[in-house]
Chimera marker file (.cmm) of the C-alpha trace (Angstrom):
<marker_set name="trace">
<marker id="1" x="80.415" y="82.623" z="115.073" r="1" g="1" b="0" radius="0.5"/>
<marker id="2" x="78.829" y="81.801" z="118.355" r="1" g="1" b="0" radius="0.5"/>
<marker id="3" x="77.235" y="84.105" z="120.870" r="1" g="1" b="0" radius="0.5"/>
<marker id="4" x="80.565" y="84.860" z="122.555" r="1" g="1" b="0" radius="0.5"/>
<marker id="5" x="81.769" y="87.232" z="119.782" r="1" g="1" b="0" radius="0.5"/>
<marker id="6" x="81.159" y="90.976" z="119.947" r="1" g="1" b="0" radius="0.5"/>
<marker id="7" x="81.562" y="93.729" z="117.355" r="1" g="1" b="0" radius="0.5"/>
<marker id="8" x="84.188" y="96.251" z="118.451" r="1" g="1" b="0" radius="0.5"/>
<marker id="9" x="84.610" y="98.400" z="115.303" r="1" g="1" b="0" radius="0.5"/>
<marker id="10" x="83.312" y="99.000" z="111.809" r="1" g="1" b="0" radius="0.5"/>
<marker id="11" x="85.398" y="100.181" z="108.873" r="1" g="1" b="0" radius="0.5"/>
<marker id="12" x="84.810" y="101.333" z="105.321" r="1" g="1" b="0" radius="0.5"/>
<marker id="13" x="88.348" y="100.564" z="104.117" r="1" g="1" b="0" radius="0.5"/>
<marker id="14" x="89.349" y="96.903" z="103.831" r="1" g="1" b="0" radius="0.5"/>
<marker id="15" x="93.069" y="97.596" z="104.251" r="1" g="1" b="0" radius="0.5"/>
<marker id="16" x="92.493" y="99.446" z="107.526" r="1" g="1" b="0" radius="0.5"/>
<marker id="17" x="90.331" y="96.607" z="108.845" r="1" g="1" b="0" radius="0.5"/>
<marker id="18" x="93.014" y="94.058" z="107.918" r="1" g="1" b="0" radius="0.5"/>
<marker id="19" x="95.767" y="96.089" z="109.606" r="1" g="1" b="0" radius="0.5"/>
<marker id="20" x="93.782" y="96.362" z="112.847" r="1" g="1" b="0" radius="0.5"/>
<marker id="21" x="92.919" y="92.650" z="112.755" r="1" g="1" b="0" radius="0.5"/>
<marker id="22" x="96.590" y="91.766" z="112.269" r="1" g="1" b="0" radius="0.5"/>
<marker id="23" x="97.651" y="94.073" z="115.127" r="1" g="1" b="0" radius="0.5"/>
<marker id="24" x="95.146" y="92.412" z="117.462" r="1" g="1" b="0" radius="0.5"/>
<marker id="25" x="96.284" y="88.919" z="116.481" r="1" g="1" b="0" radius="0.5"/>
<marker id="26" x="99.939" y="89.880" z="117.005" r="1" g="1" b="0" radius="0.5"/>
<marker id="27" x="98.929" y="90.819" z="120.563" r="1" g="1" b="0" radius="0.5"/>
<marker id="28" x="97.153" y="87.519" z="121.232" r="1" g="1" b="0" radius="0.5"/>
<marker id="29" x="93.578" y="88.649" z="120.518" r="1" g="1" b="0" radius="0.5"/>
<marker id="30" x="91.597" y="86.447" z="118.127" r="1" g="1" b="0" radius="0.5"/>
<marker id="31" x="89.729" y="88.636" z="115.658" r="1" g="1" b="0" radius="0.5"/>
<marker id="32" x="87.323" y="88.043" z="112.770" r="1" g="1" b="0" radius="0.5"/>
<marker id="33" x="86.320" y="90.398" z="109.962" r="1" g="1" b="0" radius="0.5"/>
<marker id="34" x="82.828" y="90.273" z="108.505" r="1" g="1" b="0" radius="0.5"/>
<marker id="35" x="82.866" y="92.062" z="105.159" r="1" g="1" b="0" radius="0.5"/>
<marker id="36" x="79.428" y="93.437" z="104.278" r="1" g="1" b="0" radius="0.5"/>
<marker id="37" x="80.667" y="95.494" z="101.337" r="1" g="1" b="0" radius="0.5"/>
<marker id="38" x="79.173" y="95.027" z="97.896" r="1" g="1" b="0" radius="0.5"/>
<marker id="39" x="81.859" y="93.499" z="95.690" r="1" g="1" b="0" radius="0.5"/>
<marker id="40" x="80.992" y="95.654" z="92.670" r="1" g="1" b="0" radius="0.5"/>
<marker id="41" x="80.513" y="99.085" z="94.218" r="1" g="1" b="0" radius="0.5"/>
<marker id="42" x="82.382" y="98.883" z="97.543" r="1" g="1" b="0" radius="0.5"/>
<marker id="43" x="79.650" y="100.385" z="99.669" r="1" g="1" b="0" radius="0.5"/>
<marker id="44" x="78.836" y="98.905" z="103.032" r="1" g="1" b="0" radius="0.5"/>
<marker id="45" x="80.856" y="98.207" z="106.141" r="1" g="1" b="0" radius="0.5"/>
<marker id="46" x="83.479" y="95.792" z="107.371" r="1" g="1" b="0" radius="0.5"/>
<marker id="47" x="82.835" y="94.693" z="110.945" r="1" g="1" b="0" radius="0.5"/>
<marker id="48" x="85.553" y="93.585" z="113.370" r="1" g="1" b="0" radius="0.5"/>
<marker id="49" x="84.597" y="91.014" z="115.998" r="1" g="1" b="0" radius="0.5"/>
<marker id="50" x="86.499" y="89.686" z="119.009" r="1" g="1" b="0" radius="0.5"/>
<marker id="51" x="85.542" y="87.295" z="121.775" r="1" g="1" b="0" radius="0.5"/>
<marker id="52" x="83.676" y="88.995" z="124.610" r="1" g="1" b="0" radius="0.5"/>
<marker id="53" x="86.476" y="88.076" z="127.008" r="1" g="1" b="0" radius="0.5"/>
<marker id="54" x="88.929" y="90.048" z="124.814" r="1" g="1" b="0" radius="0.5"/>
<marker id="55" x="86.742" y="93.138" z="124.311" r="1" g="1" b="0" radius="0.5"/>
<marker id="56" x="88.531" y="95.358" z="126.842" r="1" g="1" b="0" radius="0.5"/>
<marker id="57" x="92.064" y="94.585" z="125.666" r="1" g="1" b="0" radius="0.5"/>
<marker id="58" x="90.978" y="94.893" z="122.017" r="1" g="1" b="0" radius="0.5"/>
<marker id="59" x="89.554" y="98.360" z="122.641" r="1" g="1" b="0" radius="0.5"/>
<marker id="60" x="92.673" y="99.434" z="124.547" r="1" g="1" b="0" radius="0.5"/>
<marker id="61" x="94.922" y="98.244" z="121.708" r="1" g="1" b="0" radius="0.5"/>
<marker id="62" x="92.785" y="99.851" z="119.007" r="1" g="1" b="0" radius="0.5"/>
<marker id="63" x="92.401" y="103.145" z="120.874" r="1" g="1" b="0" radius="0.5"/>
<marker id="64" x="96.146" y="103.349" z="121.527" r="1" g="1" b="0" radius="0.5"/>
<marker id="65" x="97.052" y="102.736" z="117.885" r="1" g="1" b="0" radius="0.5"/>
<marker id="66" x="97.880" y="105.628" z="115.596" r="1" g="1" b="0" radius="0.5"/>
<marker id="67" x="96.608" y="104.188" z="112.331" r="1" g="1" b="0" radius="0.5"/>
<marker id="68" x="92.883" y="103.729" z="112.993" r="1" g="1" b="0" radius="0.5"/>
<marker id="69" x="90.201" y="106.144" z="112.028" r="1" g="1" b="0" radius="0.5"/>
<marker id="70" x="87.161" y="104.052" z="112.869" r="1" g="1" b="0" radius="0.5"/>
<marker id="71" x="83.748" y="104.911" z="111.503" r="1" g="1" b="0" radius="0.5"/>
<marker id="72" x="82.193" y="104.378" z="114.899" r="1" g="1" b="0" radius="0.5"/>
<marker id="73" x="82.888" y="102.649" z="118.157" r="1" g="1" b="0" radius="0.5"/>
<marker id="74" x="80.582" y="99.724" z="117.257" r="1" g="1" b="0" radius="0.5"/>
<link id1="1" id2="2" r="1" g="1" b="0" radius="0.2"/>
<link id1="2" id2="3" r="1" g="1" b="0" radius="0.2"/>
<link id1="3" id2="4" r="1" g="1" b="0" radius="0.2"/>
<link id1="4" id2="5" r="1" g="1" b="0" radius="0.2"/>
<link id1="5" id2="6" r="1" g="1" b="0" radius="0.2"/>
<link id1="6" id2="7" r="1" g="1" b="0" radius="0.2"/>
<link id1="7" id2="8" r="1" g="1" b="0" radius="0.2"/>
<link id1="8" id2="9" r="1" g="1" b="0" radius="0.2"/>
<link id1="9" id2="10" r="1" g="1" b="0" radius="0.2"/>
<link id1="10" id2="11" r="1" g="1" b="0" radius="0.2"/>
<link id1="11" id2="12" r="1" g="1" b="0" radius="0.2"/>
<link id1="12" id2="13" r="1" g="1" b="0" radius="0.2"/>
<link id1="13" id2="14" r="1" g="1" b="0" radius="0.2"/>
<link id1="14" id2="15" r="1" g="1" b="0" radius="0.2"/>
<link id1="15" id2="16" r="1" g="1" b="0" radius="0.2"/>
<link id1="16" id2="17" r="1" g="1" b="0" radius="0.2"/>
<link id1="17" id2="18" r="1" g="1" b="0" radius="0.2"/>
<link id1="18" id2="19" r="1" g="1" b="0" radius="0.2"/>
<link id1="19" id2="20" r="1" g="1" b="0" radius="0.2"/>
<link id1="20" id2="21" r="1" g="1" b="0" radius="0.2"/>
<link id1="21" id2="22" r="1" g="1" b="0" radius="0.2"/>
<link id1="22" id2="23" r="1" g="1" b="0" radius="0.2"/>
<link id1="23" id2="24" r="1" g="1" b="0" radius="0.2"/>
<link id1="24" id2="25" r="1" g="1" b="0" radius="0.2"/>
<link id1="25" id2="26" r="1" g="1" b="0" radius="0.2"/>
<link id1="26" id2="27" r="1" g="1" b="0" radius="0.2"/>
<link id1="27" id2="28" r="1" g="1" b="0" radius="0.2"/>
<link id1="28" id2="29" r="1" g="1" b="0" radius="0.2"/>
<link id1="29" id2="30" r="1" g="1" b="0" radius="0.2"/>
<link id1="30" id2="31" r="1" g="1" b="0" radius="0.2"/>
<link id1="31" id2="32" r="1" g="1" b="0" radius="0.2"/>
<link id1="32" id2="33" r="1" g="1" b="0" radius="0.2"/>
<link id1="33" id2="34" r="1" g="1" b="0" radius="0.2"/>
<link id1="34" id2="35" r="1" g="1" b="0" radius="0.2"/>
<link id1="35" id2="36" r="1" g="1" b="0" radius="0.2"/>
<link id1="36" id2="37" r="1" g="1" b="0" radius="0.2"/>
<link id1="37" id2="38" r="1" g="1" b="0" radius="0.2"/>
<link id1="38" id2="39" r="1" g="1" b="0" radius="0.2"/>
<link id1="39" id2="40" r="1" g="1" b="0" radius="0.2"/>
<link id1="40" id2="41" r="1" g="1" b="0" radius="0.2"/>
<link id1="41" id2="42" r="1" g="1" b="0" radius="0.2"/>
<link id1="42" id2="43" r="1" g="1" b="0" radius="0.2"/>
<link id1="43" id2="44" r="1" g="1" b="0" radius="0.2"/>
<link id1="44" id2="45" r="1" g="1" b="0" radius="0.2"/>
<link id1="45" id2="46" r="1" g="1" b="0" radius="0.2"/>
<link id1="46" id2="47" r="1" g="1" b="0" radius="0.2"/>
<link id1="47" id2="48" r="1" g="1" b="0" radius="0.2"/>
<link id1="48" id2="49" r="1" g="1" b="0" radius="0.2"/>
<link id1="49" id2="50" r="1" g="1" b="0" radius="0.2"/>
<link id1="50" id2="51" r="1" g="1" b="0" radius="0.2"/>
<link id1="51" id2="52" r="1" g="1" b="0" radius="0.2"/>
<link id1="52" id2="53" r="1" g="1" b="0" radius="0.2"/>
<link id1="53" id2="54" r="1" g="1" b="0" radius="0.2"/>
<link id1="54" id2="55" r="1" g="1" b="0" radius="0.2"/>
<link id1="55" id2="56" r="1" g="1" b="0" radius="0.2"/>
<link id1="56" id2="57" r="1" g="1" b="0" radius="0.2"/>
<link id1="57" id2="58" r="1" g="1" b="0" radius="0.2"/>
<link id1="58" id2="59" r="1" g="1" b="0" radius="0.2"/>
<link id1="59" id2="60" r="1" g="1" b="0" radius="0.2"/>
<link id1="60" id2="61" r="1" g="1" b="0" radius="0.2"/>
<link id1="61" id2="62" r="1" g="1" b="0" radius="0.2"/>
<link id1="62" id2="63" r="1" g="1" b="0" radius="0.2"/>
<link id1="63" id2="64" r="1" g="1" b="0" radius="0.2"/>
<link id1="64" id2="65" r="1" g="1" b="0" radius="0.2"/>
<link id1="65" id2="66" r="1" g="1" b="0" radius="0.2"/>
<link id1="66" id2="67" r="1" g="1" b="0" radius="0.2"/>
<link id1="67" id2="68" r="1" g="1" b="0" radius="0.2"/>
<link id1="68" id2="69" r="1" g="1" b="0" radius="0.2"/>
<link id1="69" id2="70" r="1" g="1" b="0" radius="0.2"/>
<link id1="70" id2="71" r="1" g="1" b="0" radius="0.2"/>
<link id1="71" id2="72" r="1" g="1" b="0" radius="0.2"/>
<link id1="72" id2="73" r="1" g="1" b="0" radius="0.2"/>
<link id1="73" id2="74" r="1" g="1" b="0" radius="0.2"/>
</marker_set>
């Protein structure tokens, strides 16, 4: 990833991260997940990145969804 990507959310559940990523892509927002979870013990975070130019629309879409329970805003 280049310098034009920004982290918009972190998750602890992979399925939730994948659902949000898919929702963004269905609305024309390119999104990338960076999984920092340990494969054996499933601790760590999954980070969701979008291009800086899509940050506002990504946050609007995520905040208006009913299925996200993000760990934090960044």
